[in-house]
C-alpha positions as a printed Julia matrix, in Angstrom:
135×3 Matrix{Float64}:
   0.0    0.0     0.0
   1.27   3.45   -0.89
   1.3    5.88    2.04
  -0.59   9.17    1.94
   1.39  12.38    2.35
  -0.85  15.4     3.0
  -3.77  13.89    1.09
  -1.62  12.81   -1.87
  -0.17   9.43   -2.5
   3.56   8.99   -2.96
   2.95   8.18   -6.65
   1.3   11.54   -7.13
   4.33  13.26   -5.62
   6.67  11.26   -7.86
   4.51  12.24  -10.86
   4.74  15.93   -9.98
   8.52  15.76   -9.53
   9.03  13.82  -12.77
   6.75  16.18  -14.7
   8.59  19.22  -13.35
  11.95  17.74  -14.31
  10.65  16.86  -17.77
   9.32  20.38  -18.35
  12.59  21.9   -17.14
  14.64  19.55  -19.32
  12.52  20.26  -22.39
  12.82  24.0   -21.91
  16.57  23.7   -21.29
  17.05  21.6   -24.42
  14.86  23.94  -26.5
  16.87  26.95  -25.33
  20.17  25.39  -26.36
  18.77  24.19  -29.67
  17.56  27.71  -30.44
  21.02  29.06  -29.6
  22.62  26.48  -31.9
  20.21  27.3   -34.72
  21.56  30.86  -34.78
  25.05  29.64  -35.63
  24.4   26.49  -37.63
  20.86  25.85  -38.86
  21.41  22.12  -39.31
  18.67  19.54  -39.6
  20.11  17.62  -36.65
  19.4   20.52  -34.3
  15.92  21.0   -35.78
  15.04  17.37  -35.11
  16.27  17.55  -31.51
  14.31  20.79  -31.06
  11.19  19.06  -32.41
  11.62  16.22  -29.92
  12.1   18.72  -27.08
   8.95  20.66  -28.03
   6.94  17.43  -28.31
   8.16  16.27  -24.91
   7.28  19.68  -23.49
   3.7   19.32  -24.74
   3.39  15.86  -23.23
   4.81  17.1   -19.92
   2.37  20.02  -19.83
  -0.47  17.54  -20.3
   0.88  15.51  -17.39
   0.99  18.67  -15.26
  -2.57  19.56  -16.26
  -3.81  16.17  -15.09
  -2.75  17.04  -11.53
  -5.24  19.92  -11.45
  -8.31  17.96  -12.54
 -10.96  17.68   -9.88
 -13.98  15.41  -10.01
 -14.99  12.65  -12.33
 -16.62  14.71  -15.11
 -15.14  15.43  -18.49
 -14.66  19.18  -18.46
 -12.77  21.57  -20.72
  -9.51  21.03  -18.78
  -9.8   17.28  -19.29
 -10.54  17.65  -23.02
  -7.68  20.09  -23.62
  -5.33  17.89  -21.6
  -6.31  14.88  -23.72
  -5.68  16.75  -26.98
  -2.3   18.09  -25.81
  -1.31  14.66  -24.45
  -2.22  12.91  -27.71
  -0.35  15.43  -29.85
   2.69  15.36  -27.57
   2.71  11.56  -27.43
   2.45  11.03  -31.17
   4.92  13.77  -32.0
   7.54  12.55  -29.52
   7.46   9.05  -31.0
   7.24  10.39  -34.55
  10.24  12.73  -34.3
  12.29  10.03  -32.58
  11.62   7.79  -35.58
  12.43  10.72  -37.91
  15.77  11.11  -36.1
  16.51   7.41  -36.58
  15.56   7.45  -40.26
  17.54  10.64  -40.82
  20.59   9.14  -39.1
  20.44   6.14  -41.43
  19.96   8.3   -44.53
  22.41  11.1   -43.68
  25.17   9.57  -45.81
  22.85   9.41  -48.82
  21.68  13.02  -48.56
  24.51  15.05  -50.02
  23.36  18.66  -49.83
  21.97  20.75  -47.03
  19.02  21.57  -49.29
  18.05  17.9   -49.57
  18.39  17.54  -45.77
  16.07  20.53  -45.25
  13.6   19.08  -47.75
  13.61  15.83  -45.76
  12.9   17.76  -42.54
  10.11  19.82  -44.08
   8.38  16.74  -45.45
   8.78  15.05  -42.03
   7.11  18.03  -40.32
   4.23  17.95  -42.82
   3.69  14.22  -42.3
   3.8   14.71  -38.54
   1.18  17.43  -38.74
  -1.05  15.14  -40.81
  -0.64  12.3   -38.3
  -1.73  14.61  -35.48
  -4.74  15.89  -37.39
  -5.85  12.39  -38.38
  -5.39  11.09  -34.82
  -7.52  13.93  -33.43
 -10.35  13.19  -35.88
 -10.78   9.62  -34.71
């Protein structure tokens, strides 16, 4: 049995700490990626930035779930579900994009072809999110 600490279980406290660390890490990584993009706008940095933003969205949804009260499905619950679904799909999607890009990086010779790959990956990711929200 998990002990209660001031009306919250220990798992709830662990969830809050983990969510806070995830938000801080995502913001930290996004900040450094944005600094790197000033000096070298490479596709590698853009992919890591996309993963950091996706993880930030998922972490915000986790934080929002700590403020839900009651059993009803209210606007906070609906917005949390949408943000969680987008963050979840985009985190997995951009991790796969990073893996595919790493395997294809030797075949893509120019920076223009690398940017084209990234732009098409972003468009496909957007379509996946839209389709997942419809169903």
